[in-house]
PyMOL commands that place a pseudoatom at each C-alpha (Angstrom):
pseudoatom trace, name=CA, resn=MET, resi=1, chain=A, elem=C, hetatm=0, pos=[14.400, -7.816, 23.969]
pseudoatom trace, name=CA, resn=GLN, resi=2, chain=A, elem=C, hetatm=0, pos=[13.358, -5.356, 25.880]
pseudoatom trace, name=CA, resn=HIS, resi=3, chain=A, elem=C, hetatm=0, pos=[13.403, -2.785, 23.081]
pseudoatom trace, name=CA, resn=PHE, resi=4, chain=A, elem=C, hetatm=0, pos=[12.032, -5.875, 20.776]
pseudoatom trace, name=CA, resn=LEU, resi=5, chain=A, elem=C, hetatm=0, pos=[9.020, -5.644, 23.571]
pseudoatom trace, name=CA, resn=ARG, resi=6, chain=A, elem=C, hetatm=0, pos=[8.204, -1.698, 23.897]
pseudoatom trace, name=CA, resn=LEU, resi=7, chain=A, elem=C, hetatm=0, pos=[7.543, -1.606, 19.487]
pseudoatom trace, name=CA, resn=ALA, resi=8, chain=A, elem=C, hetatm=0, pos=[5.794, -3.781, 19.370]
pseudoatom trace, name=CA, resn=GLY, resi=9, chain=A, elem=C, hetatm=0, pos=[3.319, -2.568, 21.674]
pseudoatom trace, name=CA, resn=PHE, resi=10, chain=A, elem=C, hetatm=0, pos=[4.281, 0.612, 20.041]
pseudoatom trace, name=CA, resn=LEU, resi=11, chain=A, elem=C, hetatm=0, pos=[2.565, -0.767, 17.102]
pseudoatom trace, name=CA, resn=ARG, resi=12, chain=A, elem=C, hetatm=0, pos=[-0.008, -3.222, 18.502]
pseudoatom trace, name=CA, resn=ALA, resi=13, chain=A, elem=C, hetatm=0, pos=[-1.280, 0.511, 20.042]
pseudoatom trace, name=CA, resn=ALA, resi=14, chain=A, elem=C, hetatm=0, pos=[-1.441, 2.130, 16.384]
pseudoatom trace, name=CA, resn=ALA, resi=15, chain=A, elem=C, hetatm=0, pos=[-2.812, -0.348, 14.949]
pseudoatom trace, name=CA, resn=GLY, resi=16, chain=A, elem=C, hetatm=0, pos=[-5.898, -0.198, 16.825]
pseudoatom trace, name=CA, resn=THR, resi=17, chain=A, elem=C, hetatm=0, pos=[-8.380, -2.704, 17.621]
pseudoatom trace, name=CA, resn=GLU, resi=18, chain=A, elem=C, hetatm=0, pos=[-9.565, -5.838, 15.682]
pseudoatom trace, name=CA, resn=GLU, resi=19, chain=A, elem=C, hetatm=0, pos=[-13.030, -4.605, 14.225]
pseudoatom trace, name=CA, resn=GLU, resi=20, chain=A, elem=C, hetatm=0, pos=[-10.671, -1.341, 13.335]
pseudoatom trace, name=CA, resn=GLN, resi=21, chain=A, elem=C, hetatm=0, pos=[-8.119, -3.204, 11.531]
pseudoatom trace, name=CA, resn=ALA, resi=22, chain=A, elem=C, hetatm=0, pos=[-10.800, -5.787, 9.172]
pseudoatom trace, name=CA, resn=LYS, resi=23, chain=A, elem=C, hetatm=0, pos=[-12.424, -1.875, 8.221]
pseudoatom trace, name=CA, resn=ASN, resi=24, chain=A, elem=C, hetatm=0, pos=[-8.701, 0.059, 6.931]
pseudoatom trace, name=CA, resn=PHE, resi=25, chain=A, elem=C, hetatm=0, pos=[-8.208, -4.350, 5.613]
pseudoatom trace, name=CA, resn=GLN, resi=26, chain=A, elem=C, hetatm=0, pos=[-11.591, -4.123, 3.968]
pseudoatom trace, name=CA, resn=TRP, resi=27, chain=A, elem=C, hetatm=0, pos=[-10.881, -0.510, 3.229]
pseudoatom trace, name=CA, resn=GLY, resi=28, chain=A, elem=C, hetatm=0, pos=[-7.708, -0.113, 1.444]
pseudoatom trace, name=CA, resn=LEU, resi=29, chain=A, elem=C, hetatm=0, pos=[-8.953, -3.700, -0.242]
pseudoatom trace, name=CA, resn=ARG, resi=30, chain=A, elem=C, hetatm=0, pos=[-12.238, -1.813, -2.669]
pseudoatom trace, name=CA, resn=ARG, resi=31, chain=A, elem=C, hetatm=0, pos=[-9.058, 0.453, -3.302]
pseudoatom trace, name=CA, resn=LEU, resi=32, chain=A, elem=C, hetatm=0, pos=[-6.835, -1.616, -4.548]
pseudoatom trace, name=CA, resn=PRO, resi=33, chain=A, elem=C, hetatm=0, pos=[-8.686, -2.278, -8.108]
pseudoatom trace, name=CA, resn=MET, resi=34, chain=A, elem=C, hetatm=0, pos=[-8.311, 1.168, -8.698]
pseudoatom trace, name=CA, resn=LEU, resi=35, chain=A, elem=C, hetatm=0, pos=[-4.562, 1.655, -7.287]
pseudoatom trace, name=CA, resn=LEU, resi=36, chain=A, elem=C, hetatm=0, pos=[-3.766, -1.265, -10.248]
pseudoatom trace, name=CA, resn=ALA, resi=37, chain=A, elem=C, hetatm=0, pos=[-5.346, 0.791, -12.555]
pseudoatom trace, name=CA, resn=THR, resi=38, chain=A, elem=C, hetatm=0, pos=[-3.059, 3.655, -11.831]
pseudoatom trace, name=CA, resn=MET, resi=39, chain=A, elem=C, hetatm=0, pos=[-0.013, 2.316, -12.150]
pseudoatom trace, name=CA, resn=ARG, resi=40, chain=A, elem=C, hetatm=0, pos=[-0.363, 0.109, -15.140]
pseudoatom trace, name=CA, resn=SER, resi=41, chain=A, elem=C, hetatm=0, pos=[-1.542, 3.317, -16.515]
pseudoatom trace, name=CA, resn=PHE, resi=42, chain=A, elem=C, hetatm=0, pos=[1.938, 5.481, -15.517]
pseudoatom trace, name=CA, resn=MET, resi=43, chain=A, elem=C, hetatm=0, pos=[3.717, 1.848, -16.314]
pseudoatom trace, name=CA, resn=ARG, resi=44, chain=A, elem=C, hetatm=0, pos=[2.461, 1.983, -19.908]
pseudoatom trace, name=CA, resn=GLU, resi=45, chain=A, elem=C, hetatm=0, pos=[2.832, 5.796, -20.367]
pseudoatom trace, name=CA, resn=MET, resi=46, chain=A, elem=C, hetatm=0, pos=[5.931, 5.313, -18.490]
pseudoatom trace, name=CA, resn=MET, resi=47, chain=A, elem=C, hetatm=0, pos=[6.969, 2.850, -21.335]
pseudoatom trace, name=CA, resn=ARG, resi=48, chain=A, elem=C, hetatm=0, pos=[6.115, 4.628, -24.223]
pseudoatom trace, name=CA, resn=ILE, resi=49, chain=A, elem=C, hetatm=0, pos=[8.086, 7.655, -22.949]
pseudoatom trace, name=CA, resn=LEU, resi=50, chain=A, elem=C, hetatm=0, pos=[10.680, 5.387, -23.124]
pseudoatom trace, name=CA, resn=SER, resi=51, chain=A, elem=C, hetatm=0, pos=[10.163, 3.994, -26.741]
pseudoatom trace, name=CA, resn=ASP, resi=52, chain=A, elem=C, hetatm=0, pos=[9.580, 6.986, -27.905]
pseudoatom trace, name=CA, resn=ARG, resi=53, chain=A, elem=C, hetatm=0, pos=[13.596, 8.089, -26.905]
pseudoatom trace, name=CA, resn=THR, resi=54, chain=A, elem=C, hetatm=0, pos=[14.864, 4.752, -28.031]
pseudoatom trace, name=CA, resn=SER, resi=55, chain=A, elem=C, hetatm=0, pos=[13.398, 5.245, -31.421]
for i in range(1, 55): cmd.bond("trace and resi %d" % i, "trace and resi %d" % (i + 1))
show_as sticks, trace
zoom trace
């Protein structure tokens, strides 16, 4: 239990204040569409390469 409490204390300090957490969360939400588009493009390219290899 003591180990868990030390870990929880460390994570709380690393996460920052509530304002910092909210700011980082909003930043992540704004970047999410770009990340998803990049991943879709990457997966399409991988599927094309695999399809070319099997045909």
